[in-house]
C-alpha positions in Angstrom: -61.7 0.8 -6.6 -59.4 1.1 -3.4 -58.1 4.7 -3.0 -54.3 4.6 -3.0 -52.7 8.0 -1.7 -49.2 8.5 -2.4 -46.3 8.3 0.4 -44.5 11.7 -0.2 -41.6 9.4 0.2 -41.8 7.2 -2.5 -39.7 8.5 -4.8 -37.2 10.0 -2.2 -36.6 6.5 -2.0 -34.9 6.2 1.7 -34.4 3.1 3.6 -37.3 2.3 6.1 -36.2 -0.4 7.7 -35.8 1.6 10.7 -38.9 2.9 11.0 -41.1 2.4 13.9 -43.5 -0.5 13.2 -47.1 -0.8 14.1 -48.5 -2.5 16.7 -49.6 -5.6 14.3 -45.8 -6.7 14.1 -46.2 -8.2 17.9 -48.3 -10.7 16.3 -45.5 -12.1 14.7 -42.2 -12.2 16.3 -38.3 -13.3 15.5 -36.9 -16.2 17.5 -34.3 -14.9 20.1 -31.6 -17.3 18.7 -31.0 -18.3 15.0 -28.2 -20.7 14.7 -28.8 -22.3 11.1 -29.2 -22.0 7.8 -32.8 -23.8 8.3 -34.0 -22.0 11.2 -33.2 -19.0 9.5 -35.3 -20.4 6.3 -38.2 -21.4 8.6 -38.1 -18.1 10.2 -38.3 -16.3 6.7 -40.6 -18.9 5.4 -43.4 -17.7 8.5 -42.7 -13.8 7.7 -43.9 -14.4 4.2 -46.5 -16.6 4.7 -47.9 -14.1 8.2 -47.8 -11.0 6.4 -48.7 -9.4 2.8 -45.3 -9.5 1.2 -45.8 -11.2 -2.0 -42.1 -12.5 -2.7 -38.7 -11.8 -1.2 -34.9 -12.8 -1.6 -32.1 -12.1 0.9 -28.4 -12.7 0.6 -26.1 -13.2 3.5 -22.4 -12.4 3.4 -20.1 -12.4 6.2 -15.7 -13.8 6.7 -15.4 -13.3 2.5 -18.2 -15.7 1.7 -21.7 -15.4 0.7 -23.1 -17.2 4.4 -26.8 -17.5 3.1 -29.1 -17.1 -0.2 -32.6 -17.9 -0.2 -35.9 -17.0 -1.6 -39.6 -17.2 -0.5 -42.8 -16.3 -1.5 -44.2 -15.6 -5.0 -43.0 -13.8 -7.8 -46.2 -14.2 -9.4 -49.4 -14.9 -7.2 -51.6 -15.7 -9.6 -49.5 -18.1 -11.4 -48.3 -19.3 -8.5 -44.7 -18.6 -9.9 -42.1 -19.1 -7.0 -39.7 -15.8 -6.0 -36.4 -17.5 -6.2 -32.7 -16.6 -6.3 -33.1 -16.2 -10.4 -36.0 -13.8 -10.2 -35.7 -10.5 -12.1 -36.8 -7.1 -10.7 -35.2 -3.8 -10.4 -33.9 -2.7 -7.2 -35.4 1.1 -6.8 -32.4 3.5 -5.3 -30.0 0.8 -4.8 -29.8 1.3 -8.1 -27.8 4.8 -7.0 -24.8 2.4 -5.7 -23.9 1.6 -9.1 -23.9 5.0 -10.4 -21.4 5.2 -7.5 -19.3 2.6 -8.6 -19.2 4.3 -12.3 -18.5 7.3 -10.8 -15.2 5.8 -8.8 -14.3 3.7 -12.0 -14.6 6.9 -14.1 -12.1 8.8 -11.7 -9.9 5.9 -12.0 -9.7 5.7 -15.2 -8.9 9.5 -15.5 -12.3 10.9 -16.8 -12.7 13.2 -14.1 -12.2 13.5 -10.4 -14.5 14.7 -8.0 -13.7 18.2 -7.6 -14.4 18.4 -11.2 -16.5 21.2 -12.3 -19.7 19.4 -14.0 -20.0 22.2 -16.6 -16.3 21.4 -17.6 -17.8 17.9 -18.8 -21.5 19.1 -20.0 -21.5 19.8 -23.5 -24.3 22.8 -22.0 -24.3 24.4 -19.3 -26.4 23.5 -16.2 -26.5 26.3 -13.8 -28.5 26.9 -10.4 -30.4 30.1 -11.2 -30.6 31.1 -7.7 -27.0 30.5 -7.3 -26.0 31.3 -10.4 -21.6 31.8 -9.8 -21.5 28.6 -7.9 -19.5 25.7 -9.0 -21.5 22.5 -8.8 -18.7 19.6 -8.8 -19.4 15.7 -9.0 -18.9 15.4 -5.1 -22.0 17.7 -5.1 -23.8 15.4 -6.8 -22.6 11.8 -5.4 -23.5 13.3 -1.5 -27.0 15.2 -2.6 -25.8 18.6 -1.9 -25.8 20.1 -5.7 -28.8 22.3 -4.6 -30.2 20.5 -8.1 -33.5 19.4 -6.4 -36.5 16.4 -7.4 -39.6 18.5 -8.5 -42.5 16.4 -7.9 -44.6 18.0 -10.1 -42.8 16.4 -12.8 -40.8 13.9 -11.6 -43.5 11.2 -11.2 -45.9 12.0 -14.3 -43.2 13.0 -16.4 -40.5 10.8 -15.8 -41.9 7.4 -15.1 -43.9 5.6 -18.2 -45.8 2.5 -18.7 -44.3 0.6 -21.2 -46.3 0.1 -24.8 -48.2 -2.9 -24.8 -49.4 -3.0 -21.5 -52.9 -3.6 -20.4 -54.2 -0.4 -18.9 -57.6 -1.5 -17.8 -56.3 -3.6 -15.0 -56.5 -2.2 -11.1 -52.8 -1.9 -11.0 -52.3 0.1 -14.2 -55.5 2.5 -13.3 -53.5 3.1 -10.2 -50.3 4.1 -12.5 -52.1 5.8 -15.4 -55.8 7.5 -13.8 -54.4 7.9 -10.3 -50.7 9.1 -10.6 -50.8 10.3 -14.2 -48.1 8.0 -15.4 -48.5 7.7 -19.2 -48.0 5.0 -21.3 -45.2 6.1 -24.1 -41.9 5.1 -25.5 -38.8 6.1 -23.3 -36.9 9.1 -23.6 -33.0 9.4 -23.6 -31.3 10.2 -20.5 -30.0 13.4 -22.3 -33.6 14.5 -23.5 -34.8 14.0 -20.0 -32.4 16.0 -18.1 -32.4 18.9 -20.8 -35.9 19.2 -20.5 -35.1 19.5 -16.6 -32.4 21.8 -16.1 -31.9 24.0 -19.5 -34.0 27.2 -19.1 -36.2 25.9 -22.8 -37.1 22.8 -21.1 -40.5 21.7 -20.7 -39.7 20.7 -16.8 -37.6 23.5 -16.1 -38.6 25.6 -13.3 -37.1 27.3 -10.4 -38.4 24.8 -8.2 -35.9 22.6 -9.6 -33.0 24.7 -7.6 -32.2 25.3 -4.0 -31.0 28.3 -2.9 -28.3 27.2 -0.9 -24.3 26.7 -2.3 -23.6 23.3 -3.5 -22.2 21.4 -0.1 -23.9 23.3 2.2 -27.2 21.7 2.5 -28.4 18.0 2.2 -31.3 17.3 -0.1 -32.2 13.7 -1.8 -32.0 14.2 -5.6 -33.1 11.3 -8.1 -32.7 14.0 -10.6 -28.9 15.0 -9.7 -28.0 11.3 -9.3 -29.4 10.6 -13.2 -27.0 13.6 -14.0 -24.0 12.3 -12.2 -25.0 9.3 -14.4 -24.8 11.3 -17.9 -21.5 13.0 -16.9 -20.0 9.7 -17.7 -22.3 9.4 -21.2 -20.6 13.0 -22.3 -17.2 12.0 -20.6 -16.7 8.8 -22.6 -19.2 9.3 -25.7 -21.1 5.5 -24.7 -24.3 5.0 -22.8 -24.0 4.9 -19.0 -25.7 1.3 -19.3 -23.2 0.3 -21.6 -20.2 1.3 -19.3 -22.1 0.3 -16.0 -22.1 -3.3 -17.8 -18.5 -3.2 -18.8 -16.8 -2.1 -16.0 -19.0 -3.1 -13.3 -21.5 -5.9 -14.2 -19.4 -8.2 -16.5 -16.1 -8.4 -14.1 -18.7 -9.3 -11.4 -20.2 -11.8 -13.2 -23.5 -10.4 -12.9 -24.5 -12.2 -16.2 -28.4 -11.8 -15.2 -28.5 -7.8 -14.6 -28.6 -4.8 -16.6 -30.0 -1.5 -16.9 -32.3 -2.1 -20.2 -35.3 -4.0 -19.3 -35.3 -5.6 -22.8 -31.7 -7.2 -22.1 -32.9 -9.4 -19.2 -34.8 -12.6 -19.4 -38.3 -11.4 -19.4 -39.6 -15.2 -18.4 -37.9 -14.7 -14.7 -39.6 -11.4 -14.3 -41.6 -10.7 -11.4 -44.7 -8.8 -10.8 -44.5 -5.9 -8.9 -47.4 -5.7 -6.4 -49.2 -2.7 -4.8 -50.8 -5.5 -2.7 -51.3 -9.0 -3.0 -54.4 -8.3 -5.3 -52.9 -5.6 -7.8 -50.0 -6.3 -9.7 -48.8 -3.5 -11.9 -48.1 -3.1 -15.4 -44.5 -3.0 -16.5 -43.0 0.6 -16.1 -39.5 2.5 -16.3 -38.4 5.8 -15.8 -36.4 7.8 -18.0 -33.8 8.8 -15.5 -33.2 5.2 -15.2 -29.7 5.2 -13.8 -30.9 6.4 -10.2 -33.7 3.5 -9.9 -33.8 0.8 -12.7 -31.4 -1.7 -12.2 -32.7 -5.1 -13.3 -30.8 -8.2 -11.4 -31.6 -11.3 -9.3 -30.8 -12.1 -5.9 -28.3 -14.6 -7.3 -26.4 -11.3 -9.1 -26.5 -9.4 -6.1 -24.7 -11.8 -3.9 -21.7 -11.3 -6.0 -22.1 -7.3 -5.7 -22.7 -7.5 -2.4 -19.7 -10.0 -1.5 -17.3 -7.4 -3.1 -18.4 -4.4 -1.9 -18.1 -6.2 1.7 -14.5 -7.1 0.8 -14.3 -3.2 -0.4 -15.6 -1.9 2.9 -12.9 -4.4 4.5 -10.3 -3.5 2.1 -9.9 -6.9 0.6 -11.0 -6.6 -2.8 -9.3 -5.2 -6.6 -12.0 -6.8 -8.8 -13.2 -3.2 -9.8 -11.2 -0.9 -8.4 -7.9 -0.4 -6.5 -8.0 -0.7 -2.6 -8.0 3.5 -2.8 -11.0 3.1 -5.0 -13.2 1.5 -2.9 -12.0 3.5 -0.2 -13.3 6.6 -2.2 -16.4 5.1 -2.7 -17.3 4.7 1.0 -15.0 7.2 2.9 -17.3 9.6 4.8 -17.3 12.9 2.8 -19.6 15.4 4.6 -19.3 17.6 7.4 -21.0 16.6 10.6 -24.8 17.1 10.6 -25.2 18.2 7.1 -26.9 14.9 6.2 -30.3 14.8 8.5 -29.9 12.9 11.3 -32.9 10.9 11.6 -31.9 9.6 8.3 -27.9 9.1 8.3 -24.8 10.3 9.9 -22.6 10.9 6.9 -22.3 10.1 3.2 -20.1 8.3 1.1 -20.2 8.4 -3.1 -24.3 7.5 -2.7 -23.8 5.0 0.1 -24.9 6.2 3.6 -23.4 5.6 6.8 -25.6 4.7 9.6 -25.3 2.8 12.7 -21.8 1.3 12.0 -23.0 0.6 8.6 -23.0 1.6 5.0 -26.1 1.0 3.6 -28.9 2.0 0.7 -32.4 1.5 0.7 -35.2 1.3 -2.2 -38.6 2.1 -2.4 -40.3 2.7 -5.8 -44.1 1.3 -7.2 -44.4 -2.5 -6.3 -40.7 -3.1 -5.3 -39.0 -2.7 -2.1 -35.1 -3.2 -1.5 -32.3 -2.9 1.8 -28.6 -3.2 1.3 -26.4 -2.6 4.2 -22.6 -3.8 5.3 -21.0 -3.6 8.7 -18.2 -1.4 8.5 -16.2 -3.3 11.2 -16.6 -6.6 10.3 -18.0 -6.8 6.3 -20.8 -8.9 7.0 -24.0 -7.8 5.4 -27.1 -8.4 3.6 -29.7 -7.6 0.9 -33.2 -8.0 0.7 -35.3 -7.5 -2.6 -38.5 -7.9 -2.9 -41.7 -7.2 -5.3 -43.8 -5.4 -2.1 -44.7 -1.8 -2.1 -43.9 0.9 -0.1 -45.1 3.8 -1.9 -48.0 4.4 -0.5 -49.3 5.4 2.7 -51.4 2.2 3.5 -48.4 -0.1 2.2 -45.3 1.6 3.6 -46.1 0.4 7.6 -46.8 -3.1 6.5 -43.5 -3.1 4.6 -41.8 -1.4 7.4 -43.1 -4.5 9.7 -42.1 -7.2 7.1 -38.2 -5.3 6.6 -37.7 -5.3 10.8 -38.5 -8.7 10.9 -36.1 -9.9 8.4 -33.7 -7.4 9.7 -33.9 -8.9 13.3 -33.7 -12.8 11.7 -30.7 -12.0 9.9 -28.9 -10.1 12.3 -29.7 -12.9 14.6 -28.3 -15.4 12.3 -24.9 -13.1 11.6 -24.7 -12.9 15.2 -24.4 -16.7 15.8 -22.3 -17.1 12.9 
C-alpha cells in the first residue's frame, strides 16, 4: 500500500493558496481574460479534468450579490455522483469563522466581552502552568495569542475518530486507523475533551500544551484554544455550541442544509473525502468539532459569504449590528505578532492578508478557502473534497487552488 507521510501543517489548517506551486502547474494555464460565466465555467471544468481534484464548488460575490455559483467534478468518483451546489462536506478550519461569529453574537447578547477573563466563565479554572498568574482573555483565544497550544502527540490520535459502523478494511481507513492511530469510537463531549486536555488530572494534560509566553505576546495557531472559545459559549448559555450557532447564525442566514452535527445533514448528499482519486476515506469527526467540522453546501456558503462581504463593507445587520461586524473583522494585534509569511494581522478568527480578510481549511480529504476584499467586498469561497494533509498531496492542492484563484480573480476583475 502507498506510504502516506503526514504534513506537519495539516492540523494547523492554514490556507495554502498563496504557496508556490510545482513546475507541473505550467502544464495548465488560466486564460488572460475571463469575462463571462461560461468562460469561467469552461476554465474551472478544465482544471477539475486536468488535475487530481475529485470535485470542487465555487461561489463568487460582488456588488452585494452572488455573481457566480457552480460545482465541478465528483462527490463520489466510483459512483459517478457529481459534485453539486447541494453536496455536503465539512469545511475544516473555515469552521473557525463560525466560532468568530458566535463569539461576536455572544458579546452583543451581553454574555461577555472580548476582555473577559476566561476563568470568569469556565466552571473550572484553566491555568497556564508556565504563566500561572497570567489572565487569558477571550480576545487571546480569538487571535491565537492565548499561550494554549496544540500538542500533536494528542491532537490527532485522541481528538479525531472514525465513526462507528465505518469499514476499517479499506485502504483509506487503514491510513487513518493503522497509519495515524485514529480509533473507531463514539464522540466525547466538547467539555470532556477540553477537561482531559487542559486540567491537571486529564489524560492529555502535559506542559507541552502550554507556551512560556504571556497572553497577547506571541501567536501560535491553536485548534484546541478555538474549541475552548466555543465551550465558553456553552458555559455562559447552558446550551450546546452547535445549537447556539444554529439559532444565532445558520437559521438567520437561511443555511438550512448546514450543521455542526453530521447526523443532522442529509447523508445522501455527503461527498466522499479523498486522499487521492483512488483512496476515499471513511467518515470521521473530531471531539473539538467547533474548530473544524461545520458541514455545509456551496449553496449555503454563498449565503454566508454574501453576508460576511456585506458586513465587511458595513452594509449588513442580519447577524449583528454594524459595530458587531466591525468587531469581527477589525485588526486586533500589534504589527509583527502574526508571522509575516502567513498574514499581516488578525480579526476574530479571520486573517488580514493582501487587502483581504480570509481563512483556509485543510483536513483529511478536504481543503477549503474563503476570502473577501476589504476595499470592494468582492470575494469567493472554494470547497473541495481534495486532500492537502500529506506531503505528496499538498503540492497538488496548491496547484489546483492557485489556478482557481487566478480564474476567479480574472472573472471578478472583468465584472
